Chimera marker file (.cmm) of the C-alpha trace (Angstrom):
<marker_set name="trace">
<marker id="1" x="0.000" y="0.000" z="0.000" r="1" g="1" b="0" radius="0.5"/>
<marker id="2" x="2.263" y="2.776" z="-1.274" r="1" g="1" b="0" radius="0.5"/>
<marker id="3" x="1.458" y="6.443" z="-1.462" r="1" g="1" b="0" radius="0.5"/>
<marker id="4" x="3.826" y="7.291" z="-4.310" r="1" g="1" b="0" radius="0.5"/>
<marker id="5" x="1.063" y="8.050" z="-6.820" r="1" g="1" b="0" radius="0.5"/>
<marker id="6" x="-1.209" y="9.920" z="-4.422" r="1" g="1" b="0" radius="0.5"/>
<marker id="7" x="-1.545" y="13.598" z="-5.261" r="1" g="1" b="0" radius="0.5"/>
<marker id="8" x="-2.265" y="16.298" z="-2.760" r="1" g="1" b="0" radius="0.5"/>
<marker id="9" x="-6.037" y="16.589" z="-2.303" r="1" g="1" b="0" radius="0.5"/>
<marker id="10" x="-5.852" y="20.368" z="-2.686" r="1" g="1" b="0" radius="0.5"/>
<marker id="11" x="-3.722" y="20.363" z="-5.835" r="1" g="1" b="0" radius="0.5"/>
<marker id="12" x="-6.478" y="22.167" z="-7.739" r="1" g="1" b="0" radius="0.5"/>
<marker id="13" x="-6.349" y="25.017" z="-5.203" r="1" g="1" b="0" radius="0.5"/>
<marker id="14" x="-2.551" y="25.237" z="-5.052" r="1" g="1" b="0" radius="0.5"/>
<marker id="15" x="-2.386" y="28.769" z="-6.555" r="1" g="1" b="0" radius="0.5"/>
<marker id="16" x="-4.589" y="30.050" z="-3.704" r="1" g="1" b="0" radius="0.5"/>
<marker id="17" x="-2.093" y="28.824" z="-1.124" r="1" g="1" b="0" radius="0.5"/>
<marker id="18" x="0.855" y="30.470" z="-2.904" r="1" g="1" b="0" radius="0.5"/>
<marker id="19" x="2.402" y="32.879" z="-0.360" r="1" g="1" b="0" radius="0.5"/>
<marker id="20" x="2.768" y="35.539" z="-3.060" r="1" g="1" b="0" radius="0.5"/>
<marker id="21" x="-1.033" y="35.851" z="-3.167" r="1" g="1" b="0" radius="0.5"/>
<marker id="22" x="-1.559" y="36.124" z="0.597" r="1" g="1" b="0" radius="0.5"/>
<marker id="23" x="-1.479" y="39.966" z="0.767" r="1" g="1" b="0" radius="0.5"/>
<marker id="24" x="-3.952" y="40.239" z="-2.110" r="1" g="1" b="0" radius="0.5"/>
<marker id="25" x="-6.252" y="37.689" z="-0.494" r="1" g="1" b="0" radius="0.5"/>
<marker id="26" x="-6.004" y="39.514" z="2.832" r="1" g="1" b="0" radius="0.5"/>
<marker id="27" x="-7.066" y="42.786" z="1.214" r="1" g="1" b="0" radius="0.5"/>
<marker id="28" x="-9.894" y="41.013" z="-0.607" r="1" g="1" b="0" radius="0.5"/>
<marker id="29" x="-11.211" y="39.405" z="2.575" r="1" g="1" b="0" radius="0.5"/>
<marker id="30" x="-10.838" y="42.653" z="4.525" r="1" g="1" b="0" radius="0.5"/>
<marker id="31" x="-12.868" y="44.470" z="1.869" r="1" g="1" b="0" radius="0.5"/>
<marker id="32" x="-15.521" y="41.756" z="1.983" r="1" g="1" b="0" radius="0.5"/>
<marker id="33" x="-15.726" y="42.118" z="5.761" r="1" g="1" b="0" radius="0.5"/>
<marker id="34" x="-16.101" y="45.878" z="5.481" r="1" g="1" b="0" radius="0.5"/>
<marker id="35" x="-18.904" y="45.483" z="2.936" r="1" g="1" b="0" radius="0.5"/>
<marker id="36" x="-20.597" y="42.989" z="5.262" r="1" g="1" b="0" radius="0.5"/>
<marker id="37" x="-20.270" y="45.450" z="8.155" r="1" g="1" b="0" radius="0.5"/>
<marker id="38" x="-21.740" y="48.195" z="5.984" r="1" g="1" b="0" radius="0.5"/>
<marker id="39" x="-24.661" y="45.957" z="5.090" r="1" g="1" b="0" radius="0.5"/>
<marker id="40" x="-25.473" y="45.565" z="8.787" r="1" g="1" b="0" radius="0.5"/>
<marker id="41" x="-25.440" y="49.319" z="9.310" r="1" g="1" b="0" radius="0.5"/>
<marker id="42" x="-27.643" y="50.043" z="6.297" r="1" g="1" b="0" radius="0.5"/>
<marker id="43" x="-30.153" y="47.205" z="6.571" r="1" g="1" b="0" radius="0.5"/>
<marker id="44" x="-30.542" y="46.803" z="10.306" r="1" g="1" b="0" radius="0.5"/>
<marker id="45" x="-29.402" y="50.132" z="11.671" r="1" g="1" b="0" radius="0.5"/>
<marker id="46" x="-29.173" y="49.049" z="15.291" r="1" g="1" b="0" radius="0.5"/>
<marker id="47" x="-26.353" y="46.515" z="15.046" r="1" g="1" b="0" radius="0.5"/>
<marker id="48" x="-23.533" y="49.008" z="15.424" r="1" g="1" b="0" radius="0.5"/>
<marker id="49" x="-21.489" y="46.814" z="17.757" r="1" g="1" b="0" radius="0.5"/>
<marker id="50" x="-21.536" y="43.886" z="15.350" r="1" g="1" b="0" radius="0.5"/>
<marker id="51" x="-20.724" y="46.140" z="12.405" r="1" g="1" b="0" radius="0.5"/>
<marker id="52" x="-17.825" y="47.745" z="14.255" r="1" g="1" b="0" radius="0.5"/>
<marker id="53" x="-16.506" y="44.341" z="15.271" r="1" g="1" b="0" radius="0.5"/>
<marker id="54" x="-16.677" y="43.074" z="11.680" r="1" g="1" b="0" radius="0.5"/>
<marker id="55" x="-14.938" y="46.187" z="10.349" r="1" g="1" b="0" radius="0.5"/>
<marker id="56" x="-12.150" y="46.136" z="12.921" r="1" g="1" b="0" radius="0.5"/>
<marker id="57" x="-11.596" y="42.393" z="12.603" r="1" g="1" b="0" radius="0.5"/>
<marker id="58" x="-11.476" y="42.602" z="8.801" r="1" g="1" b="0" radius="0.5"/>
<marker id="59" x="-9.056" y="45.506" z="8.784" r="1" g="1" b="0" radius="0.5"/>
<marker id="60" x="-6.858" y="43.887" z="11.438" r="1" g="1" b="0" radius="0.5"/>
<marker id="61" x="-6.716" y="40.606" z="9.529" r="1" g="1" b="0" radius="0.5"/>
<marker id="62" x="-5.782" y="42.329" z="6.288" r="1" g="1" b="0" radius="0.5"/>
<marker id="63" x="-3.154" y="44.566" z="7.852" r="1" g="1" b="0" radius="0.5"/>
<marker id="64" x="-1.636" y="41.777" z="9.929" r="1" g="1" b="0" radius="0.5"/>
<marker id="65" x="-1.198" y="39.591" z="6.871" r="1" g="1" b="0" radius="0.5"/>
<marker id="66" x="0.351" y="42.396" z="4.843" r="1" g="1" b="0" radius="0.5"/>
<marker id="67" x="2.742" y="43.436" z="7.616" r="1" g="1" b="0" radius="0.5"/>
<marker id="68" x="3.654" y="39.815" z="8.305" r="1" g="1" b="0" radius="0.5"/>
<marker id="69" x="4.552" y="39.392" z="4.640" r="1" g="1" b="0" radius="0.5"/>
<marker id="70" x="6.685" y="42.572" z="4.636" r="1" g="1" b="0" radius="0.5"/>
<marker id="71" x="8.623" y="41.480" z="7.730" r="1" g="1" b="0" radius="0.5"/>
<marker id="72" x="9.800" y="38.223" z="6.160" r="1" g="1" b="0" radius="0.5"/>
<link id1="1" id2="2" r="1" g="1" b="0" radius="0.2"/>
<link id1="2" id2="3" r="1" g="1" b="0" radius="0.2"/>
<link id1="3" id2="4" r="1" g="1" b="0" radius="0.2"/>
<link id1="4" id2="5" r="1" g="1" b="0" radius="0.2"/>
<link id1="5" id2="6" r="1" g="1" b="0" radius="0.2"/>
<link id1="6" id2="7" r="1" g="1" b="0" radius="0.2"/>
<link id1="7" id2="8" r="1" g="1" b="0" radius="0.2"/>
<link id1="8" id2="9" r="1" g="1" b="0" radius="0.2"/>
<link id1="9" id2="10" r="1" g="1" b="0" radius="0.2"/>
<link id1="10" id2="11" r="1" g="1" b="0" radius="0.2"/>
<link id1="11" id2="12" r="1" g="1" b="0" radius="0.2"/>
<link id1="12" id2="13" r="1" g="1" b="0" radius="0.2"/>
<link id1="13" id2="14" r="1" g="1" b="0" radius="0.2"/>
<link id1="14" id2="15" r="1" g="1" b="0" radius="0.2"/>
<link id1="15" id2="16" r="1" g="1" b="0" radius="0.2"/>
<link id1="16" id2="17" r="1" g="1" b="0" radius="0.2"/>
<link id1="17" id2="18" r="1" g="1" b="0" radius="0.2"/>
<link id1="18" id2="19" r="1" g="1" b="0" radius="0.2"/>
<link id1="19" id2="20" r="1" g="1" b="0" radius="0.2"/>
<link id1="20" id2="21" r="1" g="1" b="0" radius="0.2"/>
<link id1="21" id2="22" r="1" g="1" b="0" radius="0.2"/>
<link id1="22" id2="23" r="1" g="1" b="0" radius="0.2"/>
<link id1="23" id2="24" r="1" g="1" b="0" radius="0.2"/>
<link id1="24" id2="25" r="1" g="1" b="0" radius="0.2"/>
<link id1="25" id2="26" r="1" g="1" b="0" radius="0.2"/>
<link id1="26" id2="27" r="1" g="1" b="0" radius="0.2"/>
<link id1="27" id2="28" r="1" g="1" b="0" radius="0.2"/>
<link id1="28" id2="29" r="1" g="1" b="0" radius="0.2"/>
<link id1="29" id2="30" r="1" g="1" b="0" radius="0.2"/>
<link id1="30" id2="31" r="1" g="1" b="0" radius="0.2"/>
<link id1="31" id2="32" r="1" g="1" b="0" radius="0.2"/>
<link id1="32" id2="33" r="1" g="1" b="0" radius="0.2"/>
<link id1="33" id2="34" r="1" g="1" b="0" radius="0.2"/>
<link id1="34" id2="35" r="1" g="1" b="0" radius="0.2"/>
<link id1="35" id2="36" r="1" g="1" b="0" radius="0.2"/>
<link id1="36" id2="37" r="1" g="1" b="0" radius="0.2"/>
<link id1="37" id2="38" r="1" g="1" b="0" radius="0.2"/>
<link id1="38" id2="39" r="1" g="1" b="0" radius="0.2"/>
<link id1="39" id2="40" r="1" g="1" b="0" radius="0.2"/>
<link id1="40" id2="41" r="1" g="1" b="0" radius="0.2"/>
<link id1="41" id2="42" r="1" g="1" b="0" radius="0.2"/>
<link id1="42" id2="43" r="1" g="1" b="0" radius="0.2"/>
<link id1="43" id2="44" r="1" g="1" b="0" radius="0.2"/>
<link id1="44" id2="45" r="1" g="1" b="0" radius="0.2"/>
<link id1="45" id2="46" r="1" g="1" b="0" radius="0.2"/>
<link id1="46" id2="47" r="1" g="1" b="0" radius="0.2"/>
<link id1="47" id2="48" r="1" g="1" b="0" radius="0.2"/>
<link id1="48" id2="49" r="1" g="1" b="0" radius="0.2"/>
<link id1="49" id2="50" r="1" g="1" b="0" radius="0.2"/>
<link id1="50" id2="51" r="1" g="1" b="0" radius="0.2"/>
<link id1="51" id2="52" r="1" g="1" b="0" radius="0.2"/>
<link id1="52" id2="53" r="1" g="1" b="0" radius="0.2"/>
<link id1="53" id2="54" r="1" g="1" b="0" radius="0.2"/>
<link id1="54" id2="55" r="1" g="1" b="0" radius="0.2"/>
<link id1="55" id2="56" r="1" g="1" b="0" radius="0.2"/>
<link id1="56" id2="57" r="1" g="1" b="0" radius="0.2"/>
<link id1="57" id2="58" r="1" g="1" b="0" radius="0.2"/>
<link id1="58" id2="59" r="1" g="1" b="0" radius="0.2"/>
<link id1="59" id2="60" r="1" g="1" b="0" radius="0.2"/>
<link id1="60" id2="61" r="1" g="1" b="0" radius="0.2"/>
<link id1="61" id2="62" r="1" g="1" b="0" radius="0.2"/>
<link id1="62" id2="63" r="1" g="1" b="0" radius="0.2"/>
<link id1="63" id2="64" r="1" g="1" b="0" radius="0.2"/>
<link id1="64" id2="65" r="1" g="1" b="0" radius="0.2"/>
<link id1="65" id2="66" r="1" g="1" b="0" radius="0.2"/>
<link id1="66" id2="67" r="1" g="1" b="0" radius="0.2"/>
<link id1="67" id2="68" r="1" g="1" b="0" radius="0.2"/>
<link id1="68" id2="69" r="1" g="1" b="0" radius="0.2"/>
<link id1="69" id2="70" r="1" g="1" b="0" radius="0.2"/>
<link id1="70" id2="71" r="1" g="1" b="0" radius="0.2"/>
<link id1="71" id2="72" r="1" g="1" b="0" radius="0.2"/>
</marker_set>
């Protein structure tokens, strides 16, 4: 029972895991989080705490990934 011919299960998604793309993905996900936070503010009006949390978490994730990449 050898594993010589077994390919990585995520081979199709390999470009996504390329470290060169991590800053771009971080910015994309941060922007998505900010849009989601904005949707809460516009549609529900009274969920300011949740919207602020989503915005801060998204921005922090994006910035942390970018700064982590620059420090390597």
